[in-house]
KOLTORVO-389451 format. One record per residue: residue in three letters; x, y, z of N, C-alpha, C in turn; residue number from 1. Coordinates in pm, 1 decimal. Example, Ala and Ser with C-alpha at 12.3 -4.5 7.8 and 13.67 -1.06 7.14 Angstrom:
2
<ALA, <1319.0, -569.0, 780.0>, <1230.0, -450.0, 780.0>, <1320.0, -330.0, 780.0>, 1> <SER, <1285.0, -225.0, 708.0>, <1367.0, -106.0, 714.0>, <1290.0, 3.0, 787.0>, 2> 
END
This chain:
83
<GLU, <-1844.7, -1924.3, 1192.2>, <-1766.2, -2008.3, 1280.3>, <-1628.6, -1944.5, 1298.3>, 1> <GLU, <-1589.8, -1918.8, 1421.4>, <-1461.0, -1856.8, 1449.3>, <-1355.3, -1962.4, 1476.3>, 2> <ARG, <-1237.6, -1939.0, 1420.2>, <-1122.9, -2024.5, 1447.6>, <-1028.7, -1946.0, 1537.3>, 3> <SER, <-965.9, -2013.0, 1630.1>, <-871.7, -1943.2, 1717.0>, <-734.5, -2009.2, 1708.0>, 4> <GLN, <-674.1, -1999.5, 1592.6>, <-540.8, -2052.7, 1571.5>, <-443.4, -1936.3, 1565.8>, 5> <SER, <-320.0, -1961.3, 1606.3>, <-215.8, -1859.6, 1599.3>, <-103.2, -1908.0, 1510.0>, 6> <PHE, <-47.6, -1815.5, 1433.4>, <65.2, -1845.1, 1345.6>, <164.7, -1731.4, 1356.4>, 7> <ASN, <292.1, -1765.1, 1352.7>, <395.1, -1662.2, 1344.3>, <405.2, -1616.0, 1200.1>, 8> <GLY, <455.5, -1495.3, 1182.5>, <470.0, -1444.6, 1047.2>, <553.5, -1318.8, 1042.9>, 9> <VAL, <568.7, -1267.5, 923.2>, <633.8, -1138.8, 901.0>, <536.8, -1053.0, 821.8>, 10> <ALA, <544.1, -923.0, 847.6>, <452.2, -831.5, 780.2>, <528.0, -711.9, 726.5>, 11> <ASN, <473.4, -653.6, 623.4>, <523.7, -528.4, 569.7>, <406.3, -431.2, 562.0>, 12> <ILE, <428.5, -314.8, 617.4>, <331.6, -206.1, 602.0>, <406.5, -96.0, 528.9>, 13> <GLY, <366.2, -68.9, 407.7>, <439.3, 31.7, 332.4>, <384.0, 51.6, 193.7>, 14> <TYR, <469.5, 103.9, 108.1>, <427.3, 150.3, -23.8>, <482.9, 67.5, -139.0>, 15> <ARG, <550.9, -44.3, -108.0>, <602.5, -137.4, -209.0>, <688.8, -67.4, -313.7>, 16> <PRO, <791.8, 7.1, -272.6>, <869.3, 85.2, -368.8>, <947.5, 1.6, -470.4>, 17> <THR, <980.6, -122.1, -437.5>, <1052.8, -206.7, -532.5>, <957.0, -267.1, -634.5>, 18> <ILE, <835.8, -297.5, -593.3>, <737.4, -365.6, -678.4>, <661.9, -268.0, -768.1>, 19> <ASP, <614.0, -160.8, -708.6>, <528.5, -66.9, -781.3>, <609.3, 52.1, -832.9>, 20> <LYS, <606.2, 73.6, -965.3>, <677.1, 188.3, -1022.4>, <615.7, 319.3, -974.2>, 21> <GLN, <486.3, 320.5, -955.8>, <415.4, 435.6, -899.3>, <363.3, 392.7, -762.7>, 22> <PRO, <443.3, 413.1, -656.9>, <398.0, 368.9, -524.0>, <262.5, 427.7, -487.7>, 23> <SER, <185.3, 348.4, -419.1>, <52.2, 388.2, -374.8>, <62.1, 506.7, -280.0>, 24> <THR, <-43.9, 585.2, -275.4>, <-50.3, 693.6, -178.0>, <-101.3, 642.0, -44.6>, 25> <GLU, <-155.8, 520.8, -45.4>, <-203.6, 455.4, 76.0>, <-111.4, 337.5, 107.1>, 26> <PRO, <-71.9, 320.9, 232.8>, <12.8, 206.5, 265.4>, <-62.9, 74.6, 246.6>, 27> <VAL, <12.9, -27.9, 214.7>, <-39.6, -162.5, 192.7>, <13.4, -251.5, 305.1>, 28> <LEU, <-71.4, -339.9, 356.9>, <-29.3, -437.6, 456.7>, <-19.7, -573.0, 389.0>, 29> <GLU, <99.9, -633.6, 395.7>, <120.9, -767.5, 342.4>, <173.3, -854.0, 456.5>, 30> <VAL, <117.6, -973.3, 472.2>, <157.6, -1062.6, 580.4>, <191.5, -1198.7, 521.5>, 31> <HIS, <304.4, -1253.3, 564.6>, <345.5, -1388.2, 527.1>, <345.2, -1472.1, 653.8>, 32> <LEU, <254.7, -1569.6, 660.3>, <248.1, -1658.4, 776.2>, <350.7, -1769.0, 759.2>, 33> <LEU, <430.4, -1789.9, 862.2>, <535.1, -1891.1, 857.2>, <475.5, -2029.7, 879.0>, 34> <ASP, <519.6, -2123.8, 799.4>, <478.2, -2264.3, 813.4>, <326.9, -2281.8, 804.0>, 35> <PHE, <264.7, -2206.2, 716.4>, <119.9, -2216.8, 695.5>, <93.6, -2247.9, 549.5>, 36> <GLU, <6.1, -2343.6, 527.6>, <-40.7, -2372.4, 392.1>, <-191.2, -2365.1, 394.4>, 37> <GLY, <-246.2, -2291.8, 302.9>, <-390.8, -2279.9, 297.2>, <-430.3, -2151.4, 229.3>, 38> <ASP, <-558.5, -2127.8, 223.7>, <-614.5, -2010.9, 157.4>, <-692.5, -1929.7, 259.3>, 39> <LEU, <-647.5, -1809.8, 286.4>, <-715.7, -1723.3, 382.9>, <-779.8, -1601.8, 316.0>, 40> <TYR, <-782.9, -1599.6, 183.5>, <-844.4, -1486.4, 115.7>, <-990.4, -1474.3, 157.3>, 41> <GLY, <-1028.7, -1353.5, 193.3>, <-1165.2, -1327.9, 237.7>, <-1186.1, -1351.6, 385.8>, 42> <GLU, <-1086.1, -1405.1, 453.4>, <-1097.2, -1431.0, 597.4>, <-1054.5, -1307.0, 675.9>, 43> <ARG, <-1107.0, -1292.9, 794.1>, <-1070.3, -1183.5, 883.9>, <-959.7, -1233.8, 976.5>, 44> <LEU, <-851.4, -1157.0, 983.7>, <-737.5, -1194.4, 1066.7>, <-710.8, -1086.6, 1170.0>, 45> <GLU, <-658.2, -1125.9, 1281.6>, <-614.9, -1031.9, 1384.6>, <-464.1, -1044.3, 1395.6>, 46> <LEU, <-395.3, -930.9, 1387.8>, <-249.5, -930.9, 1393.3>, <-201.2, -873.7, 1525.0>, 47> <GLU, <-93.4, -929.7, 1573.1>, <-27.2, -877.6, 1692.4>, <119.9, -861.7, 1656.4>, 48> <PHE, <168.7, -738.4, 1663.5>, <306.7, -710.5, 1626.2>, <397.6, -726.2, 1747.1>, 49> <GLU, <507.0, -799.9, 1729.5>, <602.7, -825.3, 1837.6>, <721.8, -731.1, 1830.7>, 50> <ALA, <774.4, -707.3, 1710.8>, <895.3, -626.0, 1696.7>, <905.1, -572.3, 1554.4>, 51> <ARG, <978.0, -464.6, 1540.1>, <1004.8, -408.5, 1408.2>, <1144.3, -452.6, 1366.5>, 52> <LEU, <1153.6, -513.4, 1249.2>, <1282.9, -562.5, 1201.9>, <1362.7, -454.3, 1130.3>, 53> <ARG, <1295.2, -377.1, 1044.0>, <1365.8, -275.6, 965.5>, <1265.3, -181.4, 900.5>, 54> <GLY, <1316.7, -71.7, 849.9>, <1233.8, 22.1, 775.5>, <1218.0, -21.3, 630.5>, 55> <GLU, <1130.5, 47.2, 560.1>, <1107.0, 16.4, 419.6>, <1223.4, 68.1, 335.3>, 56> <LYS, <1255.5, -6.1, 230.5>, <1369.6, 27.3, 146.1>, <1338.1, -11.8, 2.8>, 57> <ARG, <1386.2, 66.9, -92.0>, <1374.7, 30.0, -233.8>, <1497.4, -54.1, -268.9>, 58> <PHE, <1473.9, -171.2, -326.2>, <1582.0, -259.6, -367.4>, <1605.4, -244.8, -516.7>, 59> <GLY, <1726.0, -276.2, -560.8>, <1762.5, -261.9, -701.2>, <1695.6, -362.1, -792.9>, 60> <SER, <1646.8, -471.9, -736.2>, <1581.1, -575.0, -817.6>, <1491.3, -659.5, -727.9>, 61> <ILE, <1403.8, -734.3, -792.4>, <1317.0, -827.3, -720.1>, <1402.0, -933.0, -650.2>, 62> <ASP, <1510.3, -977.5, -714.6>, <1596.9, -1078.7, -652.5>, <1659.4, -1026.6, -524.1>, 63> <GLU, <1703.1, -899.9, -521.8>, <1757.1, -841.2, -398.7>, <1650.1, -836.2, -290.4>, 64> <LEU, <1527.9, -803.2, -328.6>, <1416.3, -800.1, -234.1>, <1391.9, -939.6, -176.5>, 65> <LYS, <1392.4, -1042.1, -261.7>, <1371.1, -1180.0, -215.8>, <1478.5, -1223.3, -116.6>, 66> <ILE, <1602.9, -1184.7, -141.6>, <1712.3, -1217.9, -49.7>, <1688.6, -1150.6, 85.1>, 67> <GLN, <1646.2, -1024.0, 82.9>, <1620.2, -952.8, 208.0>, <1502.2, -1013.5, 282.9>, 68> <ILE, <1398.1, -1052.0, 211.1>, <1282.1, -1113.8, 276.2>, <1322.9, -1244.0, 342.8>, 69> <ALA, <1406.5, -1324.3, 276.8>, <1454.6, -1450.0, 336.9>, <1532.3, -1419.4, 464.9>, 70> <SER, <1613.9, -1315.0, 462.6>, <1687.9, -1274.3, 581.7>, <1592.4, -1227.8, 691.7>, 71> <ASP, <1490.3, -1151.1, 653.7>, <1390.4, -1104.9, 751.0>, <1318.7, -1222.8, 815.8>, 72> <ILE, <1286.9, -1323.5, 737.4>, <1218.3, -1441.3, 789.9>, <1308.2, -1515.7, 888.6>, 73> <ARG, <1436.2, -1530.1, 855.6>, <1529.5, -1595.3, 948.9>, <1536.5, -1517.9, 1080.1>, 74> <GLU, <1548.7, -1385.1, 1070.4>, <1555.5, -1302.3, 1191.6>, <1426.3, -1311.4, 1272.3>, 75> <ALA, <1312.3, -1310.0, 1205.2>, <1184.4, -1320.0, 1274.6>, <1173.2, -1453.8, 1348.2>, 76> <ARG, <1212.6, -1562.8, 1282.9>, <1208.0, -1694.5, 1347.5>, <1293.1, -1695.3, 1474.4>, 77> <GLU, <1413.3, -1637.1, 1466.2>, <1502.3, -1630.5, 1582.6>, <1437.8, -1549.7, 1694.7>, 78> <ARG, <1384.9, -1434.4, 1660.9>, <1323.6, -1348.7, 1764.6>, <1199.4, -1412.4, 1823.2>, 79> <LEU, <1118.8, -1476.9, 1741.3>, <994.3, -1535.5, 1789.6>, <1019.6, -1656.8, 1879.6>, 80> <GLN, <1132.3, -1723.4, 1863.7>, <1166.3, -1837.2, 1950.7>, <1192.5, -1790.6, 2092.6>, 81> <THR, <1235.4, -1665.9, 2108.9>, <1268.2, -1614.4, 2242.2>, <1151.8, -1542.7, 2308.2>, 82> <CYS, <1040.5, -1527.6, 2236.8>, <922.3, -1457.9, 2294.8>, <844.3, -1549.9, 2386.6>, 83> 
END
């Protein structure tokens, strides 16, 4: 059964340099859907990219990364309202 719902979100495609001490040799895709609650593990998703917010960066701590992600989410919400 196919569902055709759309959700806004933010994504990271990269090597997780702040999280992984030995970054992967393969990029990882992580997506955070905004205002979504539920379990999508094992589900097939289709992504459509609207804009690039910033490049990948190593942060000094997980807390610095969390602050940046919150900022990225605010910026994404602003940009997505104008699309």
